[in-house]
C-alpha positions as CSV (number, residue, x, y, z in Angstrom):
1,M,6.8,9.8,14.2
2,T,4.8,8.5,11.2
3,K,6.6,8.7,7.8
4,L,4.7,10.7,5.3
5,V,6.1,8.8,2.3
6,P,5.9,5.0,2.7
7,N,9.1,3.0,1.8
8,R,7.1,1.1,-0.8
9,F,6.4,4.3,-2.7
10,L,10.1,4.8,-3.3
11,M,10.1,2.0,-5.8
12,A,8.3,1.7,-9.2
13,L,6.0,-1.0,-8.3
14,E,5.0,-3.4,-11.1
15,F,3.5,-6.8,-10.8
16,P,2.0,-9.5,-13.1
17,L,-1.8,-10.0,-13.3
18,P,-2.3,-13.6,-14.5
19,H,-4.7,-14.8,-17.1
20,R,-7.3,-17.4,-16.2
21,P,-9.4,-18.8,-19.0
22,R,-11.7,-20.3,-16.4
23,P,-11.9,-17.6,-13.7
24,P,-12.9,-18.3,-10.1
25,R,-16.6,-18.5,-9.3
26,V,-17.9,-15.3,-7.7
27,D,-19.5,-16.8,-4.6
28,G,-17.4,-15.3,-1.7
29,D,-15.8,-18.7,-1.0
30,L,-12.3,-17.9,-2.2
31,K,-11.2,-21.5,-2.3
32,D,-10.5,-21.5,-6.0
33,W,-7.9,-18.7,-5.9
34,T,-4.3,-19.8,-6.0
35,A,-0.9,-18.3,-4.9
36,R,-0.3,-17.3,-8.5
37,E,-3.1,-14.7,-8.3
38,R,-2.0,-13.3,-5.0
39,L,-1.5,-9.6,-5.1
40,P,1.7,-8.1,-3.5
41,A,1.6,-7.3,0.2
42,L,4.3,-4.8,1.0
43,D,3.2,-3.7,4.4
44,A,6.2,-5.1,6.2
45,L,8.4,-2.6,4.3
46,D,6.7,0.1,6.5
47,G,6.5,-1.9,9.7
48,R,2.8,-2.8,9.2
49,T,1.1,-6.1,9.7
50,P,-1.4,-6.9,7.0
51,F,-4.9,-8.0,8.0
52,A,-6.2,-8.7,4.5
53,E,-5.2,-11.0,1.6
54,L,-6.0,-10.0,-2.0
55,W,-6.0,-11.9,-5.3
56,A,-6.8,-10.8,-8.9
57,C,-6.8,-12.2,-12.4
58,W,-8.2,-11.4,-15.9
59,N,-9.3,-12.8,-19.2
60,E,-11.1,-11.3,-22.2
61,R,-14.3,-11.0,-20.2
62,G,-12.8,-8.6,-17.7
63,L,-11.1,-8.5,-14.3
64,W,-11.7,-10.5,-11.1
65,I,-10.7,-9.5,-7.6
66,A,-11.0,-11.1,-4.2
67,C,-10.3,-10.1,-0.6
68,R,-10.2,-11.9,2.7
69,V,-10.2,-9.9,5.9
70,R,-9.3,-11.5,9.3
71,G,-8.9,-10.3,12.8
72,R,-12.3,-8.7,13.3
73,R,-14.0,-8.7,16.7
74,G,-17.2,-6.7,16.2
75,P,-19.9,-6.6,13.4
76,L,-19.2,-5.1,10.0
77,R,-20.2,-1.5,9.4
78,C,-21.1,-0.7,5.8
79,D,-23.3,2.0,4.4
80,P,-23.4,2.3,0.5
81,R,-24.3,6.0,0.8
82,R,-21.1,6.7,2.9
83,F,-19.1,3.7,2.0
84,W,-15.7,5.4,2.7
85,K,-16.7,5.7,6.4
86,G,-17.0,1.9,6.9
87,D,-15.6,-1.5,5.9
88,N,-14.8,-1.5,2.2
89,L,-12.5,-2.5,-0.6
90,R,-11.7,0.1,-3.2
91,L,-10.0,-0.5,-6.6
92,C,-8.7,2.2,-8.9
93,L,-7.8,1.4,-12.5
94,D,-6.2,3.2,-15.4
95,M,-6.6,1.3,-18.6
96,R,-3.6,3.3,-20.2
97,D,-1.2,3.3,-17.2
98,A,-0.3,6.9,-17.9
99,R,2.1,7.2,-14.9
100,S,3.0,10.8,-15.7
101,N,-0.6,11.9,-15.3
102,R,-1.4,13.7,-12.0
103,R,-5.1,13.8,-12.8
104,A,-7.4,11.1,-13.9
105,T,-8.3,10.7,-17.6
106,R,-11.4,9.0,-19.1
107,Y,-9.5,5.7,-18.8
108,C,-9.4,5.9,-15.0
109,R,-12.1,4.6,-12.7
110,Q,-12.6,4.0,-9.0
111,F,-14.8,1.0,-7.9
112,F,-15.9,0.1,-4.4
113,F,-17.1,-3.1,-2.8
114,L,-18.8,-3.7,0.5
115,P,-19.2,-7.2,2.1
116,V,-22.7,-6.2,3.5
117,G,-25.0,-3.2,3.4
118,G,-27.1,-4.0,0.4
119,G,-30.6,-5.4,-0.2
120,R,-33.6,-5.0,2.0
121,S,-31.9,-6.8,4.9
122,G,-28.7,-4.8,4.6
123,R,-26.8,-8.1,4.5
124,E,-26.1,-8.3,0.8
125,P,-22.8,-7.3,-0.7
126,V,-22.6,-4.1,-2.7
127,A,-20.6,-2.9,-5.8
128,G,-20.4,0.6,-7.0
129,V,-18.5,3.4,-8.7
130,N,-17.2,6.6,-7.2
131,P,-15.9,9.6,-9.2
132,I,-12.2,10.3,-9.0
133,K,-11.7,13.7,-7.5
134,R,-10.4,16.5,-9.7
135,A,-10.4,14.3,-12.8
136,R,-9.3,15.9,-16.0
137,E,-11.8,13.9,-18.0
138,E,-14.9,12.0,-17.1
139,P,-15.2,8.4,-18.3
140,P,-18.4,7.0,-19.8
141,P,-21.1,5.7,-17.5
142,V,-20.6,2.2,-16.0
143,P,-23.4,-0.3,-16.1
144,V,-23.0,-1.1,-12.4
145,E,-25.7,-3.8,-12.5
146,R,-23.4,-5.9,-14.6
147,I,-20.8,-6.1,-11.8
148,E,-20.9,-9.4,-10.0
149,V,-20.2,-9.3,-6.3
150,A,-20.4,-11.9,-3.5
151,S,-19.4,-12.2,0.1
152,R,-19.3,-14.6,3.0
153,V,-19.1,-13.2,6.5
154,Q,-17.4,-15.1,9.2
155,R,-17.0,-14.5,12.9
156,D,-13.6,-12.9,12.6
157,G,-13.9,-11.3,9.1
158,Y,-15.2,-11.9,5.6
159,G,-14.4,-13.1,2.1
160,L,-15.4,-10.8,-0.9
161,E,-15.2,-11.5,-4.6
162,A,-16.1,-9.4,-7.6
163,H,-16.1,-9.6,-11.4
164,L,-15.7,-6.4,-13.4
165,P,-16.9,-7.2,-17.0
166,A,-15.0,-5.7,-19.9
167,E,-18.0,-3.4,-20.7
168,C,-17.4,-1.8,-17.3
169,L,-13.8,-1.1,-18.1
170,Y,-13.6,1.7,-20.6
171,G,-10.5,1.2,-22.7
172,F,-9.9,-2.4,-21.7
173,D,-7.6,-3.8,-24.4
174,P,-5.3,-6.5,-23.2
175,E,-3.6,-7.0,-26.6
176,S,-2.7,-3.4,-27.3
177,H,-2.5,-2.1,-23.7
178,P,-1.5,-4.9,-21.4
179,R,-0.1,-2.5,-18.8
180,I,-2.8,-0.9,-16.6
181,G,-2.6,1.4,-13.6
182,W,-3.7,-0.4,-10.4
183,Y,-4.4,0.7,-6.8
184,H,-6.3,-1.0,-4.1
185,I,-7.0,-0.2,-0.5
186,V,-8.9,-2.2,2.2
187,E,-10.5,-0.1,4.9
188,D,-11.5,-1.6,8.2
189,V,-13.2,0.3,11.0
190,E,-11.3,-1.8,13.6
191,Q,-7.9,-2.4,11.9
192,G,-7.4,0.7,9.8
193,Q,-6.2,0.9,6.2
194,Q,-4.2,-1.6,4.2
195,Y,-3.1,-0.1,0.9
196,L,-0.9,-1.0,-2.1
197,T,1.3,2.0,-2.4
198,V,0.3,5.1,-0.4
199,G,-2.3,6.2,2.0
200,D,-4.7,9.2,2.1
201,D,-1.8,11.6,2.9
202,L,-0.5,11.3,-0.7
203,Y,-3.9,11.7,-2.4
204,W,-4.2,8.3,-4.2
205,Y,-7.9,9.2,-4.8
206,V,-6.8,12.2,-6.9
207,D,-3.4,11.3,-8.4
208,P,-3.0,8.2,-10.6
209,S,0.8,8.6,-10.6
210,T,0.7,7.2,-7.0
211,W,-0.7,3.9,-8.3
212,A,1.2,0.8,-9.3
213,T,1.4,-1.0,-12.7
214,A,-0.3,-4.3,-13.3
215,V,0.9,-6.2,-16.4
216,L,-1.8,-8.5,-17.9
217,T,0.2,-11.7,-18.5
218,R,-0.7,-15.0,-20.0
């Protein structure tokens, strides 16, 4: 029988997000990421084996995130119009980390990233924004064209990197508000979901109180 509430959700998850004055190059290579920027993988607490590694960092210019997926056998399936049906990385952020809020405020945002599916050939990476369902307030529009995204597809998976500029992060204020709400999920059509805190059953896509806290550290 599958547990509805993951073990990892029973703890108040908080982790440091390191500062990098010279951030990694967004090229899909991932070689310039270090163990210091590795995001926590708590899948073992619930008897799961992770298929993805994730990293993140920040500086005054915004946030960077990277993902490596391994274990693939078939081709990637990505459609920007129905991104949630295929292979994707999603990132939810709350620039005020209001953990008591059960509905998103104007400081909350959901981004999605696809390793392929863009451009005329359908082989280019894609970055986009998706509204958070049942949000209490709507955030200002995001200049999606400013988001940098790159990927490299291998036989058994892919590497994906993105830079979210500060102007795409309404309320981004590392000095006054170094604690931000953070949630990520990697979805793979062959291997399922790998998430930070909870899966779809507990409505992470609606409820920011299910997210973790990232502390912007120097």
